[in-house]
C-alpha positions, 0 to 999 in steps of 0.5 A: 571898315572895321573898329580898327580901320581908318584914323587911328586916334578915332581909335579907342585905346586898349587897356594894355594901352591906356595902362602902358600910356599911365605906367609911362606917365607915372612912371617919368613923373617920380623919375624927373624928381630922382634925376634932379636929385641925382643932379644936386648929387654929381660931380662930374659936369658930364654926368650933369649934363646927360642927367639934363638930357635925361630930363629933358627926354623924360619932360619931352615925353610927358607931353604927348603922354598926358594927351593921350591920356587926357583926348581919352577921359582918363585921368593923369597920375599924380606928380612929385613936386620938382626937386629944388636945385642944392650945392654939392657941398651942402649933402653930408658924404654918408649920403651922398650918390657918389657918380658912378652910383648915379651913372649905374642908375641912369644906366639901368632905367635907360635899359628899363625903359626901352624893354619898356618901348618895346613892349608898348609897341609890340601891343598897340594896335593903334598905329600913332601909339606904337610909331610915339613908343617907336621914337620914344625908343630911339631916343632913350637908345642914343641917350643910353650910347652916351651913357655908355660913352662916358661910363667906359671913359670915366672908367666906371663900368663895371663889365662882367666877366670876359670870356677869353678862353676859346676851346680848341678845335 
């Protein structure tokens, strides 16, 4: 039997897998704090629900990421503290994110998360790590679809120029 056969949990992580998992955990910790702040700024109830869903998704990802790192003797990245709940009325208008800005930032982050998951899947040699990222990818894609629908419904989507003039044949 070779080194990369048998139970994947008994195989060592390679440096790329360690970097992907550690970076993913550090990013999720930062995004959770940032999205808690976005939640305080959001006025639209549908947007607030999606923010809650994304925060929960990130928290659900943190657990297996921490477990992989701890099991393999890798130190965990620092995490910022939880953000307190604030009243939207207490945030000065010039310092407040508006709902379309929040939604756009969430959309960009989800898209970047999909790319990061795809890269982690593609570079993994351990099947359990690749499958974990496959699950993360699917969950992010579902939330991305919900956010796209919300952006269209609320009129927040700013599409690129549409190509409607077709060359004649």
